[in-house]
C-alpha positions as CSV (number, residue, x, y, z in Angstrom):
1,M,10.7,11.9,6.6
2,P,12.5,8.5,6.3
3,V,10.4,5.4,6.9
4,K,11.2,3.8,10.2
5,A,8.4,1.2,10.4
6,V,6.3,-0.9,8.1
7,L,2.7,-1.7,9.0
8,I,1.4,-4.7,7.0
9,D,-2.0,-6.2,6.4
10,L,-2.5,-9.9,7.0
11,D,-5.1,-11.5,4.8
12,G,-4.1,-11.1,1.2
13,T,-0.8,-9.4,1.9
14,L,1.2,-11.6,4.2
15,L,-0.9,-14.8,3.9
16,D,-3.2,-16.4,1.5
17,T,-6.0,-17.3,3.9
18,V,-8.9,-17.7,1.5
19,P,-8.7,-21.5,1.3
20,D,-9.4,-21.8,5.0
21,L,-11.9,-19.0,5.1
22,A,-13.8,-20.5,2.2
23,D,-13.8,-24.0,3.9
24,A,-15.2,-22.5,7.1
25,A,-17.8,-20.3,5.2
26,N,-19.1,-23.2,3.2
27,A,-19.2,-25.5,6.3
28,M,-21.2,-22.8,8.0
29,L,-23.6,-22.5,5.0
30,A,-24.0,-26.3,4.9
31,E,-24.8,-26.4,8.6
32,L,-27.4,-23.7,8.1
33,G,-29.0,-25.6,5.1
34,R,-27.7,-23.1,2.5
35,L,-26.0,-23.6,-0.8
36,A,-22.2,-23.4,-1.0
37,L,-20.5,-20.4,-2.5
38,P,-17.7,-20.4,-5.1
39,V,-14.2,-19.7,-3.6
40,D,-13.9,-16.6,-5.8
41,T,-17.1,-15.2,-4.5
42,I,-15.9,-15.6,-0.9
43,R,-12.6,-14.1,-1.8
44,D,-14.4,-10.8,-2.6
45,F,-16.0,-10.9,0.8
46,V,-12.6,-10.8,2.7
47,G,-11.1,-7.6,4.1
48,K,-13.5,-6.0,6.6
49,G,-13.4,-8.7,9.2
50,I,-15.2,-12.0,9.8
51,P,-18.6,-10.5,10.7
52,N,-18.6,-8.8,7.3
53,L,-17.7,-12.0,5.6
54,V,-20.4,-13.9,7.3
55,G,-23.0,-11.2,6.6
56,R,-22.2,-11.2,3.0
57,C,-22.2,-15.0,2.7
58,L,-25.8,-14.8,4.0
59,G,-26.8,-12.1,1.4
60,Y,-26.5,-9.0,3.6
61,P,-24.4,-6.1,2.3
62,G,-22.0,-6.5,5.1
63,E,-21.9,-7.0,8.9
64,S,-25.4,-7.5,10.2
65,D,-27.0,-7.5,13.7
66,A,-29.9,-9.7,12.4
67,P,-30.5,-12.8,14.5
68,D,-29.6,-15.2,11.8
69,A,-26.3,-13.4,11.1
70,R,-25.4,-13.5,14.8
71,A,-26.1,-17.1,15.0
72,A,-24.2,-17.8,11.7
73,L,-21.2,-15.9,13.1
74,A,-20.9,-18.3,16.0
75,V,-21.1,-21.3,13.6
76,F,-18.5,-19.8,11.3
77,K,-16.1,-19.2,14.2
78,R,-16.4,-22.8,15.3
79,H,-15.6,-24.1,11.9
80,Y,-12.8,-21.6,11.3
81,A,-11.1,-22.4,14.6
82,A,-10.9,-26.0,13.3
83,V,-9.3,-25.2,9.9
84,N,-7.4,-21.9,10.6
85,G,-4.0,-22.3,9.1
86,R,-4.6,-25.7,7.6
87,R,-4.3,-24.6,4.0
88,T,-3.1,-21.0,4.5
89,R,0.2,-20.2,2.7
90,I,2.8,-17.4,3.0
91,Y,2.9,-15.4,-0.2
92,P,6.2,-15.4,-2.2
93,G,8.6,-12.7,-1.1
94,V,7.1,-12.2,2.3
95,L,9.8,-13.9,4.4
96,A,12.6,-12.3,2.4
97,G,10.9,-8.9,2.6
98,L,10.3,-9.0,6.3
99,Q,13.9,-10.2,6.9
100,A,15.3,-7.4,4.7
101,M,13.2,-4.8,6.5
102,R,14.4,-5.9,9.9
103,Q,18.0,-6.1,8.7
104,A,17.6,-2.5,7.6
105,G,16.6,-1.5,11.1
106,L,12.9,-1.0,10.4
107,K,10.2,-1.9,12.9
108,T,7.5,-4.3,11.5
109,A,3.9,-4.7,12.6
110,C,0.8,-6.6,11.4
111,V,-2.5,-4.6,11.1
112,T,-5.5,-6.8,10.5
113,N,-9.3,-6.8,10.9
114,K,-9.2,-10.5,11.8
115,A,-9.9,-11.3,15.5
116,G,-6.9,-11.6,17.7
117,A,-7.4,-15.3,18.5
118,F,-7.3,-16.3,14.8
119,T,-4.5,-13.8,14.1
120,D,-2.2,-15.0,16.8
121,Q,-2.8,-18.6,15.8
122,L,-1.8,-17.9,12.2
123,L,1.3,-15.8,12.9
124,A,2.6,-18.4,15.3
125,A,1.8,-21.4,13.0
126,T,3.5,-19.7,9.9
127,G,6.5,-18.4,11.9
128,L,5.8,-14.8,11.0
129,A,5.3,-13.8,14.6
130,A,9.1,-13.9,15.1
131,L,9.5,-11.3,12.3
132,L,7.0,-8.8,13.7
133,D,7.4,-6.4,16.5
134,L,3.8,-5.7,17.2
135,T,0.3,-6.8,16.0
136,V,-3.0,-5.0,16.0
137,S,-6.0,-7.2,15.4
138,G,-9.6,-6.3,14.7
139,D,-10.6,-6.6,18.3
140,T,-7.4,-5.0,19.8
141,L,-8.8,-1.4,19.8
142,A,-12.2,0.4,19.7
143,E,-11.9,0.9,15.9
144,K,-10.5,-1.2,13.0
145,K,-9.5,-0.4,9.4
146,P,-10.4,1.7,7.5
147,H,-10.4,3.9,10.7
148,P,-6.9,5.4,11.2
149,L,-6.7,4.4,14.9
150,P,-4.8,1.1,14.4
151,F,-2.1,2.9,12.4
152,L,-1.9,5.8,14.8
153,H,-1.8,3.4,17.7
154,L,1.2,1.6,16.3
155,C,3.0,4.9,15.5
156,E,2.5,5.9,19.1
157,R,3.9,2.5,20.3
158,F,6.9,2.9,18.0
159,G,7.5,6.5,19.0
160,I,7.3,7.8,15.4
161,A,5.3,10.2,13.3
162,P,2.7,8.7,10.9
163,A,4.7,10.0,7.9
164,E,7.5,7.6,9.1
165,A,5.3,4.5,8.9
166,L,4.7,2.8,5.6
167,V,1.5,0.9,5.3
168,V,1.5,-2.1,2.9
169,G,-1.9,-3.7,2.1
170,D,-4.1,-5.0,-0.6
171,S,-7.4,-3.1,-0.4
172,R,-9.2,0.2,-0.1
173,N,-9.4,-0.4,3.7
174,D,-5.6,-0.1,3.9
175,V,-5.3,2.9,1.6
176,A,-8.1,4.8,3.3
177,G,-6.9,4.0,6.8
178,A,-3.3,5.0,5.9
179,R,-4.4,8.2,4.3
180,A,-6.6,9.2,7.2
181,A,-3.6,8.5,9.6
182,G,-1.1,10.4,7.4
183,C,0.9,7.4,6.4
184,P,2.4,6.6,3.0
185,V,1.0,3.4,1.5
186,F,2.0,0.7,-1.0
187,C,-0.4,-1.9,-2.3
188,V,0.3,-5.5,-3.5
189,P,-1.8,-6.7,-6.6
190,Y,-2.3,-10.3,-5.6
191,G,-4.5,-10.0,-2.5
192,Y,-8.2,-9.5,-1.7
193,S,-9.4,-6.1,-2.9
194,E,-13.2,-6.9,-2.9
195,G,-13.1,-6.9,-6.7
196,E,-11.5,-3.5,-7.1
197,D,-8.3,-2.9,-9.1
198,V,-5.7,-1.8,-6.6
199,R,-4.2,0.5,-9.2
200,D,-7.3,2.6,-8.8
201,L,-7.1,3.0,-5.0
202,G,-4.6,5.9,-4.9
203,A,-1.6,4.1,-3.3
204,D,1.8,5.6,-3.5
205,A,3.1,2.5,-5.3
206,I,2.1,-0.9,-6.4
207,V,4.7,-3.5,-5.5
208,G,4.7,-7.1,-6.7
209,T,6.0,-8.5,-3.4
210,L,6.9,-7.5,0.1
211,E,10.5,-8.1,-1.0
212,E,10.1,-5.4,-3.7
213,A,8.7,-3.1,-1.0
214,A,11.8,-3.6,1.0
215,R,14.0,-2.9,-2.0
216,R,12.1,0.3,-2.8
217,L,12.6,1.5,0.8
218,R,16.4,0.9,0.4
219,E,16.4,2.9,-2.8
220,I,14.5,5.8,-1.2
C-alpha cells in the first residue's frame, strides 16, 4: 500500500532535547544530594519516558515505584518544566522534511512517550505544532511505545491501514511498536537509541534526515 501518513518520534528524531533533560536530571540529583551524571550517560536513559529516565538516574533498571523514585520524579518534573525547550534544538532536515511530506499530501503526527504537558510546550515553542496534524504523548492513551496502541490509534484517526503509515524513529521502542502495529519503519542514526546501533534494530531503512525520508517516499 502507498504511504499516506508519517508517524514521527519526538526526542532524538524531531528534536535534540537531551541538553534540557540533562540539566533537569542533574538539578534533581543535586537537590537529592547525589552526584551529577555525564550528559552522555543521561542520553542513554532517554526513550521510554520520564519515569524511566528518573529511575535510571537513581540507579534502578528503569521506571520504579520505590518511594525515593516517586519523590525524585516530582522533583525532576519541577526542574524540567523550568528548562523545557531552553536548549532544545530542531535537528537538521526536520523542517524541510515535514514541509515536503505535507506538500506531498501526507498526514503527519508526533508519537512520543514524553508527557503531554512537556510535549505540547516543545512543539509550540519550536513551531513544529503547525506542521503536525496530530500528537500522541505518553499519557494520551492507556499504553505507550513500544506497545502498538499509539500507532494504531493514529491510523484509526487518519482512517488508514497500518501498512499505510510510516513510522520514523530512533530506537528499539519505535521499531518494536511499528512492527507490532503492522507499520513500515525508518530509523535515523543521530538520536537516542539507549546505546544500541540502530542498524541492528531491523528497520526497513536508515535515513540520515527526515528530509531524506521524505525523498525516499517520493521515490517509492
